[in-house]
C-alpha positions as CSV (number, residue, x, y, z in Angstrom):
1,M,-101.6,48.9,-51.7
2,T,-101.5,47.0,-55.1
3,A,-101.8,43.1,-54.2
4,P,-100.1,40.3,-55.6
5,T,-101.3,38.7,-59.1
6,K,-100.1,35.5,-57.5
7,F,-99.2,33.1,-55.0
8,A,-95.8,32.3,-56.2
9,H,-93.9,29.3,-53.5
10,V,-93.4,28.2,-49.9
11,V,-90.3,27.3,-48.8
12,Y,-90.5,24.9,-46.0
13,N,-86.7,24.3,-43.4
14,T,-87.3,20.3,-42.7
15,H,-85.0,18.1,-41.0
16,R,-87.1,15.6,-43.7
17,Y,-85.3,16.2,-46.7
18,A,-85.7,13.4,-48.5
19,E,-89.0,12.6,-47.1
20,M,-90.4,16.2,-48.2
21,I,-89.5,16.2,-51.6
22,A,-90.9,12.3,-52.3
23,W,-93.8,13.3,-50.4
24,Y,-94.6,16.8,-52.2
25,T,-93.5,14.8,-56.4
26,K,-96.8,12.2,-55.0
27,V,-98.9,14.3,-54.4
28,F,-98.5,17.7,-56.7
29,E,-96.8,14.8,-59.3
30,A,-94.2,17.7,-58.8
31,H,-90.9,17.2,-60.7
32,V,-87.5,19.1,-59.4
33,Q,-86.5,22.3,-61.1
34,H,-82.8,22.2,-59.4
35,G,-82.0,20.4,-56.3
36,D,-78.8,19.3,-54.3
37,D,-78.1,18.1,-50.7
38,K,-79.0,21.0,-48.9
39,L,-82.2,23.2,-51.3
40,T,-84.2,21.8,-53.7
41,F,-86.7,23.9,-55.9
42,M,-89.4,22.0,-57.5
43,T,-93.2,23.1,-59.1
44,Y,-96.0,21.0,-60.7
45,D,-96.7,24.4,-63.6
46,D,-95.3,26.6,-65.8
47,E,-93.8,28.0,-62.5
48,H,-89.7,28.1,-62.1
49,H,-90.7,27.0,-58.4
50,R,-93.9,26.5,-56.2
51,F,-92.2,24.5,-53.0
52,A,-88.2,24.5,-51.9
53,F,-86.9,22.5,-49.6
54,A,-83.8,23.8,-47.3
55,N,-81.5,20.8,-45.9
56,L,-81.4,21.4,-42.1
57,G,-78.8,17.7,-41.6
58,P,-79.9,14.9,-39.8
59,M,-83.1,15.1,-37.2
60,P,-81.9,15.9,-33.6
61,E,-82.5,12.6,-31.5
62,D,-84.9,15.6,-29.0
63,A,-86.7,17.2,-31.8
64,P,-90.4,17.4,-31.5
65,E,-93.2,15.6,-33.5
66,P,-94.9,16.9,-36.3
67,R,-96.8,20.0,-35.5
68,M,-100.0,19.2,-37.7
69,G,-101.3,23.0,-37.4
70,K,-100.4,23.6,-33.7
71,G,-98.2,26.0,-32.1
72,V,-96.3,29.1,-33.4
73,G,-96.2,28.7,-37.3
74,V,-97.9,27.9,-40.6
75,N,-100.6,26.7,-39.4
76,H,-102.0,25.4,-43.4
77,L,-101.4,26.4,-46.8
78,A,-104.3,25.9,-49.2
79,Y,-104.9,25.0,-52.7
80,T,-108.5,25.3,-54.7
81,W,-108.8,22.9,-57.4
82,T,-112.1,23.4,-59.8
83,D,-114.9,20.9,-59.0
84,R,-115.5,18.1,-57.0
85,A,-114.5,15.3,-59.4
86,E,-111.1,17.1,-59.2
87,L,-111.2,16.6,-55.8
88,V,-112.3,13.2,-55.2
89,D,-109.4,11.7,-58.4
90,L,-106.7,13.3,-56.2
91,S,-108.5,11.8,-53.1
92,K,-108.5,8.5,-55.1
93,R,-104.9,9.1,-56.1
94,L,-103.0,9.8,-52.5
95,K,-105.1,7.2,-50.9
96,A,-103.7,4.7,-53.3
97,D,-100.1,5.7,-52.4
98,G,-101.2,5.5,-48.7
99,I,-102.0,9.4,-48.3
100,V,-105.2,10.4,-46.6
101,P,-106.8,13.2,-44.8
102,V,-106.3,13.8,-41.2
103,R,-109.2,15.7,-42.0
104,P,-112.5,16.8,-43.4
105,I,-114.4,19.5,-43.4
106,K,-117.1,21.0,-45.0
107,H,-116.7,24.9,-44.0
108,G,-119.7,26.6,-45.9
109,I,-118.0,28.3,-48.6
110,T,-115.4,25.3,-49.6
111,L,-115.6,21.8,-49.2
112,S,-112.1,20.8,-47.5
113,M,-109.6,17.6,-46.7
114,Y,-106.3,19.0,-44.6
115,Y,-103.2,16.5,-45.5
116,A,-100.3,16.6,-43.3
117,D,-97.0,16.7,-45.4
118,P,-93.8,14.2,-43.3
119,D,-93.1,17.0,-41.6
120,G,-97.0,17.8,-40.2
121,N,-97.6,21.1,-42.1
122,L,-101.3,20.7,-43.0
123,L,-102.3,21.2,-46.4
124,E,-105.8,22.1,-47.4
125,F,-107.4,20.5,-50.6
126,Q,-110.4,22.4,-51.4
127,I,-113.1,23.5,-54.0
128,D,-115.3,26.8,-53.6
129,V,-119.0,25.6,-52.9
130,L,-120.6,28.7,-53.4
131,E,-120.1,31.8,-55.7
132,P,-118.0,34.6,-55.0
133,D,-120.7,37.0,-53.8
134,A,-122.4,34.3,-52.6
135,A,-119.2,33.8,-50.6
136,N,-118.2,37.0,-49.3
137,A,-121.9,37.3,-48.2
138,F,-121.4,34.4,-46.3
139,M,-117.7,35.5,-44.8
140,D,-119.3,38.8,-43.7
141,G,-122.2,37.4,-42.0
């Protein structure tokens, strides 16, 4: 099998449509490529879209609280920054907007901060702390 060449995008179904678009705009400094009241496509780089949001309409009264990585479904998505300075700058920018990590973790191979979006989807923002060969050896150990 040939491996994919890149991660393309993620699509979220949400009842918190406007909140999700606003959060991803702030966190990733993303912009809307195309959007209407049903579906919005956003990107933060030269890719045509990295995120899409499908509007499921108003929140049902019996809707569960945000998941934050619990239960069936996506546990988290992870994004890597170049170095500690970039991760610190990101953290400071987000904190200024009132967005703080739900937990930091040093995994051994990465230094990570986990954030929860308005729907409780977890996103891991990380830096690698080992070179690729050492990281692979760590994972194999």
